[in-house]
N, C-alpha and C positions, 0 to 999 in steps of 0.2 A: 910843371903841373898844368894840365890842359883841361878845359871844360868842353864836353861834347854834347851837342844838341841833336836829337833824332826824333823829329816830329814834322809838322807842317813847315815846308821850307820858307814860305812867306813870313810866318811868325818867327822862324829861325833868324831871318835877316833883321827883324825888329829886336830880337833878343841880342843879336850880335852888336847892334848899334848901342843898345843900353849898356851892355858889358863894356864896350869901348869907352863909354862915357864915365861909368862908375867904377869899373875894375880894369883899367887899361893894362895892368901888369899881369892879368890872368889870361893866357891865350884861350881863344874861343874858336871852336870849329863846328861846322854843321855837317852832319852825316850826309853822304858817304865820304866826305873829305876828312878822314880822321887823322892823317899824318902818322906819326909814330905811335902805335898802340900803347907802348910802354909809358908814354907821357901822360896818358889820360887818367886823371884822378876822379873826375866827377862826370856823371852821365845824367842828362835830363831827357826823358823819352815818353811817348805815349805807350809804346810797347818796346822793351829793350831787345826782344828776340834773344839771340845768342850772345849779344855784346857783353852782358854782365858776366858770362862764363869765360869769355875770350880776352878781355882786357886785363892784363896781369896785375896792374897796380891800381885798379879801381877802388875807391874808398866809399863812395856814396852813390846811390841810384835815386834820382828824383822823378816822380811822376809829374807830367805837365798838366794833369787833370786832378780834380778833387778826390778821385778814387783811384784804387789800384786793382780793381777787379779784372781789368784788361791785361794785367801782368800774369805771366806764368811764373809764380814765385818759386816753383821747383827748379827753375833755370837761373835763379839768382842765388849765388852762394850764400849760405846761412850767416857768414860773418859780415855781410854787407848790409848797412842800414838802408831801408827803403822808406822814402819820405813822400807823402802825398802833398799836393799843392795847397798851401794856405795863403790865400790872396783875397783882399777885400772885394774885388770885382765879382768873385764867385758868390760871395754872400749877398752882395747888393742885388745882383741879377736874380738870384733865387728868391729873395724876399719880394722883389717886384712881381715876378711871375706868379708865385703862389698867392700873394695878396690879391692880384687881379683875378685869378681863377676863383678864389673863394668868394670874392665880391660878385663875380659873374653868376655863380650858383645862387648866392644869397639874394641877389636882386632879380632873379628869375629871367636872366638874359637868354637862356636856352628856350624857355617858353615864349618869350617875346620874339625870338628868331623864328619859331614855328608859326606864331601868329602873323609875322610879317610875310612869310611865304604864302600863307592862306589869305592875306589881305584882311586880317581881322584887327580892328582897333578896339582893344578891351583892356582896361586897367586891372591889375591884379593886386590883391591886398599886400601891403608892405609889412614885413616882419621886422621886429626889433632885432638888432644884432645879438643882444643878450639871450634871445630865444633860440639862436642857431648854435649848435654844439659842434665845434671843430676839433678834430683829433689828429695829431701828427705822430706818425710812426717814425721813430728815430730822433733822439735828443742830443745829437752831436752839435757841432758848430752851426750847421745849416738849420736844423730843426729848431734849435733854441732861438736863433735869430728870427725865423718865421713866426714863432709863437709870440715873441716880444712885440713884433709889429701888429699881429692880429689882435692882441690884447687891447691895443689902442682904439680899435673900432668897437670894443665892447663884447666881442664874441665870447661865448663860454668855451674856454680853451683847455684842452687836455693833451698829454703826450704819453707815449709808451716807448720803453726801451728795454733792453735785456737787463741792464743794471740800474739801480735806483738813482734818481736825479731829484733835485729840488729847484723849482723855478717859481719865483714869486707870482702869484695870481694864476698859476697853471696847475691843474689837477694831474699829478704825475703818477703813472702806473709803471710797474716793472715786472718782468718775468712772465712765464707762462700762466701762472696762477691768476693774474689780473688781466690777461689778454681779452677774454670775452667780456669782462666788465667794461673795459675800455671801448671795445667795439660797440657794445650795446648802448653807450651814451653818445655815440658819434654820428652826427648828421652829414658832415663833410669829412671824409677820410683823406689825409695827405700822406703819401708814402715818400719818405726821405731816407729810407734805410740803405745801407751799402749792400752790394750783391755779395752774398756768401752762400755756402751750402745750405745754411739754415733759412735764408730768405728767398732762395730760388723757388719760384712757383708759389710763394706765400699768398699772393693776392688771388685767391681761388674761391670756389663755391663755399668752402668752410668759412672764410672771412666774410664773404658777401651775405651769407645767410645770417650771420651774427649781427650785421648792421641793421639799424631800424629801417622799416619800409620807407622808400623815398629818399634814401641816402645817396650821396654822390661821391665819386672818387676823383682825386687829383693825384696823378702818378708822375713823379719827377725823380724816381730812384733809378732803376735799371730795367730794361725791357724784359729780361728773363724772369723777373719777379712776378710778372702778371700772366695768369692763365686767361688768354683772350677769349677762348670759347666759353669759359665760365662767366666772364664779364658780360658777354653778349647774351648768354642765356638769362642772366639775372636782369638785364635790361629788357629783354623781350618779355620776361614774365612780369615786368612792372615793379620789381622789387627795388632796383636801382634806378634813380632818376636820370643821372647824367654822368659823364666822365670827361675829364681833361687829361690827355695823355701826351706827355712830351717825350716819352721813351716807348719803344715797341720792340718786339722780337719777331722777325729780324728788323734791322734798320739798313736801308729804307724798306718800307712796306712794299710788297708786290702790288702792282697797279690793280689787280683784281681782288685784293683783300677786302673782307666785309667791313672792316673799320672805316674805310673811306666813305662809305655810303650811309653811315649811321647819323641821323640828324641830331642826336643828343650826345654825340662824341665829338670833341674838338681835338684835332691833331696838330702838333707842332714838331718840327724835325730836330729834336734834342738840342734846343736852343735856350732852355730856361736860364742857364747861366754859363758863363765862359770866362776863362782867365784873360785879363788884359796884359799884354806883353810887359808894359812898364811895371805894373804891380807884381807880376810873376817874377821878374828878374830881381826886383827889390826883395821879395820874400826869399828867393833862393840865396841871394848874397848874404842876407841876414843869417840864414841857416848855415852857410859856409863859415861865417864868422864864429857862430856858435860851435860848429864842429871842430874848428881849429883850436878853440878855447877849451874843448872838452866839456862843453855844456850840452844839455839835451836839445835836440832839434825840434822845432815846431812841426807837427804833422808826421813824425816818425811812427810807422805802423807797428802793431803787434801781429806778428806772423800767424800766431795760433788763431786769432780772431779774424784775420784777413783784412783788417782796417785799422 
């Protein structure tokens, strides 16, 4: 029974060392050195390509990332469980990134950056956090963790998801019927939705028009969820104040893309959170134990929903 890793080779070496330490009896290989394909029972990959179809005894496919939108699920046989990465470093990194971005908007750092460029020394009124309404799209593991941290600053927090959730101290909305109500009460919109057919292109003129004038966007979901032209139009019209974008479409952005030159847009290269090799291996080994025991694995996706 062999475990095969197919992603960044440098991280693969770190995974191999951790496997050797914690699971020395489980052979570990890094693609393309797969050995005997019939021996491979478990695959961890950013994108499995055709491996899930060609490894005859494969039992589980793990994503090395927090999502599986990069997978072509039609090429993963339906009997195989697909498991996204559940690892503390992903949550911690995302909470740090979004918290800093919300605070940057709240404390007018985009405005102060413009004043610095213009050599203007001028204090701006400080708003209480309770008067700033933050709304998070997506109430999964990441969205819930972000809201729990933002609550500590006193922000008026709300969340939206397809299905109902309850989070203490958070105004929770669910489904299409409450979407506009959620948007209308949101000064800082944080997108943490997975990429699905339903969310592709969601951040568009229709959403931006429903936000209050002067709202800001923090986008840490997936690049194809954002209609960039609509975002820039809303900013040029003065309806949106600022945007923090960790994901774009395409990635990386072409050097002549308009986003590079927008003074009220902050770009980062998809680094809001990342798995730590030691935590990732620990999470995978725990799921392997659960799989062998016939228990549900943490992060197993629902194929119909795509996450």
